[in-house]
C-alpha positions in Angstrom: -7.2 -51.3 10.2 -6.4 -47.7 11.1 -8.8 -45.1 12.6 -9.2 -43.3 9.3 -10.1 -46.6 7.5 -12.7 -47.5 10.2 -14.3 -44.0 9.8 -14.7 -44.2 6.0 -15.7 -47.8 5.7 -19.4 -47.3 6.6 -19.7 -44.5 4.2 -18.2 -46.5 1.4 -20.6 -49.4 2.1 -23.5 -47.0 2.1 -22.6 -45.6 -1.3 -22.1 -49.1 -2.8 -25.3 -50.5 -1.4 -27.5 -47.6 -2.5 -26.3 -47.8 -6.2 -29.3 -48.8 -8.3 -29.1 -48.5 -12.0 -31.3 -45.9 -13.7 -32.5 -48.6 -16.1 -34.1 -50.5 -13.2 -35.9 -47.4 -12.0 -37.2 -45.7 -15.1 -39.7 -46.9 -17.8 -39.0 -47.4 -21.5 -35.4 -46.4 -21.7 -34.0 -45.8 -25.2 -30.7 -43.9 -25.9 -31.9 -43.3 -29.4 -34.7 -41.0 -28.3 -33.9 -37.3 -28.2 -35.7 -34.0 -27.3 -37.7 -32.6 -30.2 -37.8 -35.8 -32.3 -40.1 -38.8 -32.4 -39.7 -42.5 -33.0 -42.3 -44.9 -34.3 -42.6 -48.3 -32.7 -44.8 -50.3 -35.0 -47.3 -52.7 -33.3 -50.3 -54.4 -34.8 -53.5 -53.4 -33.1 -54.6 -56.4 -31.0 -58.2 -57.8 -31.3 -59.2 -60.5 -28.8 -61.0 -63.6 -30.1 -63.7 -65.2 -28.1 -62.7 -68.5 -26.4 -64.5 -71.4 -24.6 -65.7 -70.4 -21.1 -65.9 -66.7 -22.0 -69.0 -64.9 -20.6 -70.7 -62.4 -22.8 -73.3 -59.8 -22.2 -75.8 -59.9 -25.1 -78.6 -57.4 -25.3 -81.2 -57.0 -28.0 -82.8 -53.5 -28.2 -85.6 -52.1 -30.2 -88.1 -54.8 -29.3 -91.5 -54.5 -27.9 -91.7 -54.8 -24.1 -92.7 -58.4 -23.9 -90.0 -59.6 -26.4 -87.4 -57.4 -24.7 -88.0 -59.2 -21.4 -87.8 -62.5 -23.2 -84.3 -61.7 -24.6 -82.8 -59.5 -21.8 -82.6 -60.7 -18.2 -82.1 -57.1 -17.0 -83.9 -54.0 -17.9 -82.1 -51.1 -19.6 -82.5 -48.8 -16.6 -81.1 -51.4 -14.2 -77.9 -52.0 -16.2 -76.0 -49.2 -14.4 -76.8 -50.7 -11.0 -75.8 -54.3 -11.8 -72.7 -55.6 -10.2 -69.9 -57.5 -11.9 -71.2 -60.7 -10.3 -74.8 -60.1 -11.6 -73.4 -59.4 -15.1 -71.6 -62.7 -14.9 -74.6 -64.7 -13.7 -76.9 -63.1 -16.3 -74.4 -63.4 -19.1 -74.2 -66.0 -21.9 -71.4 -68.5 -21.4 -69.5 -69.9 -24.4 -69.8 -73.7 -24.0 -67.1 -76.4 -24.8 -68.2 -76.3 -28.4 -67.7 -72.6 -28.7 -71.4 -71.8 -28.9 -73.9 -69.7 -27.0 -77.6 -70.5 -26.6 -79.9 -67.6 -27.4 -83.7 -67.6 -26.9 -85.6 -68.6 -30.0 -82.4 -68.2 -32.2 -80.8 -71.3 -30.7 -77.1 -72.1 -30.6 -74.6 -69.8 -32.4 -70.9 -70.5 -32.6 -68.8 -67.5 -31.6 -65.5 -69.1 -30.7 -62.6 -67.6 -32.7 -64.5 -64.4 -33.6 -63.6 -60.9 -32.4 -66.2 -59.1 -30.4 -67.2 -57.0 -33.4 -67.4 -60.1 -35.7 -69.5 -61.9 -33.1 -71.9 -58.9 -32.7 -72.3 -58.8 -36.5 -73.1 -62.5 -36.7 -75.7 -62.3 -33.9 -77.2 -59.2 -35.6 -77.7 -61.3 -38.8 -79.3 -64.1 -36.8 -81.6 -61.8 -34.9 -82.6 -60.0 -38.2 -84.2 -63.3 -39.3 -86.8 -62.9 -36.6 -86.9 -59.2 -35.8 -86.3 -56.5 -38.4 -85.9 -53.5 -36.1 -83.7 -55.1 -33.4 -80.2 -54.0 -32.5 -77.7 -56.4 -30.9 -75.1 -55.1 -28.4 -72.4 -57.6 -27.3 -69.7 -57.0 -24.6 -67.2 -59.1 -22.8 -68.0 -59.8 -19.1 -65.0 -61.8 -17.9 -62.4 -59.2 -19.0 -60.1 -59.0 -16.0 -56.4 -58.9 -15.2 -54.5 -59.4 -12.0 -51.4 -57.3 -11.0 -49.3 -58.6 -8.1 -46.0 -58.0 -6.5 -44.1 -54.8 -6.0 -46.9 -52.4 -7.0 -48.9 -49.8 -5.1 -52.3 -51.5 -5.3 -52.0 -55.2 -6.1 -55.3 -57.0 -7.0 -57.6 -58.1 -9.7 -59.2 -55.4 -11.9 -62.1 -55.5 -14.3 -61.4 -54.2 -17.7 -64.0 -52.1 -19.6 -62.0 -51.9 -22.8 -61.4 -54.4 -25.6 -57.7 -53.4 -25.7 -55.6 -53.2 -22.6 -51.8 -52.7 -22.6 -49.3 -53.9 -20.0 -48.6 -50.2 -19.1 -52.3 -49.6 -18.6 -52.5 -52.6 -16.2 -49.5 -51.3 -14.2 -51.0 -47.8 -14.1 -54.3 -49.2 -12.8 -52.4 -50.9 -10.0 -50.7 -47.6 -9.0 -47.5 -48.4 -10.8 -44.4 -50.4 -9.7 -42.7 -49.4 -6.4 -39.4 -47.6 -6.4 -37.3 -50.8 -6.0 -39.4 -52.9 -8.3 -37.5 -54.9 -11.0 -39.0 -53.5 -14.2 -36.7 -55.5 -16.4 -38.1 -58.9 -15.2 -41.9 -58.4 -15.0 -43.5 -61.8 -15.3 -46.5 -62.3 -17.5 -48.7 -65.4 -16.9 -51.1 -66.3 -19.7 -53.6 -69.1 -19.9 -53.9 -71.3 -22.9 -55.5 -74.6 -23.9 -52.3 -76.4 -23.2 -51.5 -74.8 -19.8 -50.0 -71.6 -18.5 -47.5 -69.7 -20.5 -44.9 -67.7 -18.4 -42.4 -65.2 -19.7 -40.3 -62.2 -18.7 -41.3 -58.7 -20.0 -38.9 -55.8 -19.8 -40.9 -52.6 -19.2 -37.7 -50.6 -18.8 -37.0 -50.9 -22.5 -38.9 -49.4 -25.4 -38.7 -52.7 -27.3 -41.8 -53.6 -25.3 -43.8 -51.2 -27.5 -43.3 -53.5 -30.5 -43.7 -56.7 -28.6 -46.6 -59.1 -29.1 -47.1 -59.1 -25.4 -47.7 -55.3 -25.1 -51.4 -56.0 -25.3 -52.9 -58.2 -22.5 -55.5 -60.9 -22.8 -58.4 -61.6 -20.4 -57.3 -63.4 -17.2 -53.6 -62.5 -17.7 -51.6 -62.2 -14.5 -48.8 -59.6 -14.2 -46.2 -60.1 -11.4 -43.7 -57.3 -10.6 -40.7 -58.6 -8.6 -38.7 -56.6 -6.2 -35.0 -56.0 -6.8 -32.5 -57.8 -4.6 -31.3 -54.4 -3.5 -34.3 -54.2 -1.2 -33.2 -57.1 1.0 -29.6 -56.0 0.5 -30.3 -52.6 1.9 -32.0 -54.1 5.0 -28.9 -56.1 5.7 -26.8 -53.1 5.0 -28.5 -51.1 7.8 -27.5 -53.8 10.3 -24.0 -53.8 9.0 -23.9 -50.0 9.3 -25.0 -50.1 12.9 -22.3 -52.6 13.7 -19.6 -50.8 11.8 -20.5 -47.5 13.3 -20.4 -49.0 16.8 -17.0 -50.5 16.0 -15.7 -47.2 14.7 -17.0 -45.3 17.7 -15.4 -47.7 20.1 -12.1 -47.5 18.1 -12.2 -43.7 18.2 -13.0 -43.6 21.9 -10.2 -46.1 22.6 -7.8 -44.0 20.5 -8.7 -40.8 22.4 -8.2 -42.5 25.7 -4.9 -43.9 24.6 -3.7 -40.5 23.4 -4.8 -39.0 26.7 -2.8 -41.5 28.7 0.2 -40.8 26.6 
């Protein structure tokens, strides 16, 4: 290998090792999009349906003080100060039969209903006993976990009945620069086990996917691209090759001087 080849070899390896496709860096790539025009990505609005083991916050308002304490574990003024753990302990769990047990009303089956449908059903049940009461129902166990190559991995409580995959990534600070956005793994629990699949957040096809909206207890894992470990090895190779090149140049200068 000549002196000139030794000199340019580290530079060539650096350029090759640093090449990362734009698709792996950017979100929602679509060559059909253009400035000044819009494109519709149809996606049915998702509505979560209550499942066994869900925990619900059920409050009945508009009652006299004694009856209010009978139905509601916490007072209205103390709601803001309650922690997520307290909300969980004081919530109503959906049992294995899909039912919740309410004071005086008894067991009511809510499994399979949306939050709005369940609230309407409980309102009708409460109206049989109290004519001026108002029922407010919220999910307590609505949380998602975001792991891997993101800025702030962790488990996050969700105070919204509709959460998208992009919302979850934004909550976790977004993927890191060398995150593999085309192979984001979504883990979803079901009655039969855990469903796992790849989701490509670098492509606008995600916007029309049935997995664009997340479910309670979903886990999102963002892997790192192989280029990360490759770059670390490349740094070692660069040091070695630079050393070899330097030695070769010095040797060549000494040889020319002797001549």
